[in-house]
N, C-alpha and C positions, 0 to 999 in steps of 0.2 A: 814456551813461556819462560820468563826469567825466574830466578829463584824467588821464593815467597817474599813479599814486601809488606809484612803485617806488623808484628809487634816490635817494640823497642823499649829501651830503658829511659830515654830522655827525649822530650820535645817531639813526640810523634803524634800528638793529639790523641784521638780515640784509637787505642791500640789495635782494635780489630775492625776499624773502618776500612772498607775496600778502597785502595788508592784510585784516583782518577786515571783512567787509561786513555780515554779518547773523548773528544767533543763531537765526534761524527754523528750526524743525525741519522737515526736508523730508518726512518720512513723515506727520507731522500735517498739513502743508500739502497734501500730495497727497490725503489723505482729505477735507479740507475743500473742496478744489477739485472733487473728484468730486461732493460734495454740492451745491455751487454749480452745477455744470454740469447736474446732474440737474434742479434747480429751474428752470434756464434753458431747457433743451431739452424738459423734460417727463419724467415717470417712465418712459414707454414707451421712451425713448431708451436707458435703461440704460447710461449712460456709464461708462467705466473709464479711469483714467489710470495709465500706467506710471510707474516710478520717476523722480523729478525729478533733473535734473542742472543744474549751473551752468557758465558758461564758465570755462575754465582760465586764460586769459591776458589777458582784457579785461573791462571792466565793473566799475567800482569805486564807483558812487554808488547808483543804484537797484538792487534785487535783480532779477536776470534768471534766470528759471526755464525750463528746457528740458524738454519732456515730449511723450510720444505719447498721444493721446486717441482712443478708439474709442467709437462710439455707433451706435444704430440710427436710420436716417432713411428713412421711407417703406418700412419693412420690409427695408431693405438696410443691411448693416454699412458704416460709414464710418470711416476712420481718417485722422487729420491729425497732422502734426508741428507743434507749437505752441510759442510763447514767451510767457510771462507777464512783463510788466514791472510790478514791484511797488514801491510806495513803501517806503522803509526804515523800520524801527522806530526809535522815539526812543532806545531803548537802544543802537542801533548807532552813535550819535553821527553823525548824517547830515552829509553835506558841505554841503548847502544847507538853509536854514531852512524852505522850503516845497517840496512836491512835488505839483504839480497834474497827476495822471496823465490826467484827462479832457482837459485842455488839450493835453497831448502827443499823445494819440490824435487829437484834432481837427486838429492841425497835419498829422499824417501823412495823414489822410484828405483834407484839402483839397489838400495837395501832390500827392497821387495823382490827384485830380480835375482839377487845373489844369495840371499839367506832365508832362513825361516823366521826371522824376527818379524813379529806381527806389526804391520804399519797400515795406516789407512790407504785406500786407493785414491790416487791423484787423478782427478778428471780433467782439469784444465789449469793452465798457467797463463796469467795475463801480466805482461811486463809494461804495458802502456798505462801510465797512471791517470790518463785523462778520463777513463770511464767512471771511476768512483773516487778519484783523487789520490790514489796510491796503487802500487803494484799489489797483486794478490794471487793466490791459487786456491782452487776449490777441491776439497776431498770429500769422500764418502763419510757419513757419520756412523760411528760405531757405538753400540750400546754396552754399558757396563758401569763399573764403579771406579772412581778416582779418589785416592786419599786426599782429603781437603787441606788446603793451605789456610783458609780462613773459615772457621777457627781451625787451628792445626790438628791433624789427625791424632797427635799424641795426647790431646787434652781430654780424651774420653768421650763416650757416647757417639762413637763413629763406627762404621762397619769394620774398620781395622781393629779397634779396641774390643768390639763386641765379638769378633771371631775368636776361635779357640787358638791355643798355642800351636797346634798342628796346622791350622789354617795359615797363621802368620809365617810359620816355617816354610810352608809351600809357596807363599807369596815371595818370601825372601829368596829361596832357592831358584824359583822360576825367573825372578828379575835378574839375579846374578847371571843366570844362563843367557839372558839377552845380551849382556856384556860379552860373555864368552863367545857367543855366535858372531857378534859384530866384530870383535877383535880378531876372530879367526878368519876373516876374509883374506884370501890369498891375493897377492899382488896389489895390496891396498894402495901403495904409493902411486902406482900407475893408474889404477881404476878411479881413485879419488884424489888425484894430484891437485885438482882444482880447489881442494879444501886447505891446502898447506898454508900456514901462517906466513906472512911476508918476511923476507930475509934472504940473505945470500945462500947460495947452494952449498957452501961449505959449513953452514951452521946446522946443528942437529934440530930435529923436530921439537924437542923440549926447549932448546934455546930460543928458537923462533917463537914458540908459544909464550914463553916467559917474557920475552921482549915485547910481544904484542900486548900482553896484559899490563906491562908498565906503561906503554903508550896509551892504553885505554885509561889507566889511572890518571895520567896527565890530562887527558881530555876531560875526564869527570871533574877533576879539581879545578881546572881552568885558572891556574895561578894561585889557588889557595894551598895551604899546607895541611897535611894530615900525617902527623909524626908516627902514629902507630902503623899505618899502612906502609909508609916509607921505611920504617924500621923492619917491618916484616919482609919486604923485598931484600933488604940488606942481609937479614938473617938467613934467608933462603940462598942468596948468592954465596954466602960464606960456607954453606953446608951442601954445596951442589953435589948431586949423586955421582958417585964414581962411575957406575954403570947405568946409563940413562935408559937402556932398553931400546928396542926397535920401535918405529912408528907404526901405528895401526889406525884404523878408522875410529875416531873418538866421537861418541855421541855428544859430548860437551855438557849437556844439562842432564846428566844421568842420575835421576832420582825417582823415587816411587811416585811422587806427585805428578810426574809426566808420563804416567802409564795408566791405561784403563784396564781394569781387571774384571774377570768373570769367574766366580768360584775361586777367587784368590790366585788366579793365574792370568798373565798378560794376554790381552786380546788386541791392544793397540798401543804403540809407542809413539809419543808425540814430541813436539818442540825440538826441532833440529837446528835452530838458529845459531847455536854455539858449536855446531859440528866442526871438526877439524881433523888434522893428523897429529897424533901425539902418542907418547908411551901409554901403555895400558893403565898404569897407575894413576894417570890423570882422572880417568873416569871412576876408578875404584875409590880414590881419595874423595872425590866429589860425592859419590853415593854414600859413603860412610859418614862424611862430615855433615851433609845436608840432613841426614836423620838425626845426628847428634845436635844439630842446631835446634830442631823441633823438640827433641828430648830435653835439652837444657832449658828451653823456654818453659816446658811443662814443670820441670823440677824447680825452677826459680819461682814459680807461682804456687808451689806446694803440692802439685799433682804428681802422681807416680810416673806418668808417662807409660812407656812400654820398654822397660829396662832390658828385657830378654830378647829384643828384636833388633835386627840389623847391627849386631855387635861387630866390632872391627875384626876380631879374630875369626868370627864365624863367616863373615863376608869373604875375607881373604882365603880361608880354608876351602870354602865352597867354590870360589873362583879357581883355585889351584886344582881342585878335583875335576871340575868341568872342563877346564882349558888345558891342563897339563903344564901350566906356566906358574912359577913361584914369584909372586909379587915382592918387590924390594922397596926399601926406604919409605915405608908407609907413614912414619912420623913426618917426613919431609912433604909427602904428597897430601896428607890431610891438612897440614899447615898451609900449604899452597892453596888448597880448596878454601880454607877459612879466609885467607887473604883475598882471593878472587871474589868470594861472596861479600866480603867487607867493602870492596870497591863498588860492586853493584848496588849494595844497600846505601852507600854514600850517595850515589846518583839518585836512587829512589828518594832519599831524604831531601835532596835538592828539588826534585820534582814535586814532592808533596808540599814543600814550602811554596813553590810556584803556584799551586792550586789552592793555597790557603788551608791545607789539611795538616799543617805542622809548621814549625819554625826551625830555622837553621841555628843550632846551638853555638855558643861561643867556642866550644871545643869541638872541632869537626869530627874528631874520633868518636864522639858520642853517637854519631849516626850509624856506627857499626854496632848493630844490635847485639852481636855476640862479642863485644869488646873484651869482656873478662875472659872468655874462652880463648880468644886469639892471644891475649897477653899471657895467659897461662901456658899456651903452646910455645911461645917464644922463651918462656922461662923453663920449659921442659917439665912442667908439673901437671899439665892438663889431664893426661891419661892416668895419673896416679889415683888409684881408687875407683876408676871407671870400670864398671863390670863389663867383662868381655873385651877389654882393651888389648 
């Protein structure tokens, strides 16, 4: 899923209204999935699919369809709780220009083979869009709890806030361990070379990643101007890390809202559509900032949030302990995360306007919900007074 597309400071309509993700008709999709499954399993399987549901509080980029499927296998009835991850329709004003569902499924399968990172089992991958109107893959459904995006888990009255300090510490440590395991994959450049951002072979992974993000911003803006985002790119360019670090498998959307937990420990890691090869700090910066994003929203509305949770120094120290690697240039990488998130939220703002859920403000930078945070980062003042910075 893309990062949360919920609240904002200006022109976002109802702050906590779930954005339109798809106009896909669920009953029609259910029937077409049944037909597809029958062709895949064979007519004797006589598959049936119950009513399709969608997640209520997470998942804003690709379509996520939840359903129960039953079929005959060797003369015995088999039932499975399944999840279809489906590329969005063009009419849904997608967050990203390309959705490679086969690539996402391949990443999940490789991660399952190589590591102990908990990921769902991938049953089938379908690259022919004619069956339901888009590419998709089908995974096993895992039961557990996911920190909600809408309303954000930092707002209170959630299983995260109702847990004890020790529970949240266990959640934090076990989630950081997911990154340590993923980044510890040996020969990652060879095994996951298909994830590399486009660019010449003499460019570093970080340079290719950075250039790809700038290209994405240009696609999002489509000729418009967004001075804050453009200034942030310049700021990062001027302060480029001296030692970029080696490339590893990067989850891409590394945040606790993309993890399912049971007893405050991960049982399934989701949403690999932003997976790539990049320095370790790209994931670390994203994980740290995305929590700060939700924490800042809570504090802006007068709520305490969870100030002792996912603190920058704690995440970095835990990662170093678990991986043996000392993260560098975290000011740079958390600012990079804030910029990338700002580009995504700008696209989300345009999409919301297209569906009548908001308006495009006169100042495009107002679509960046964390505008004040990003501006403070560029001034070097954001982390002043932030507990655990």
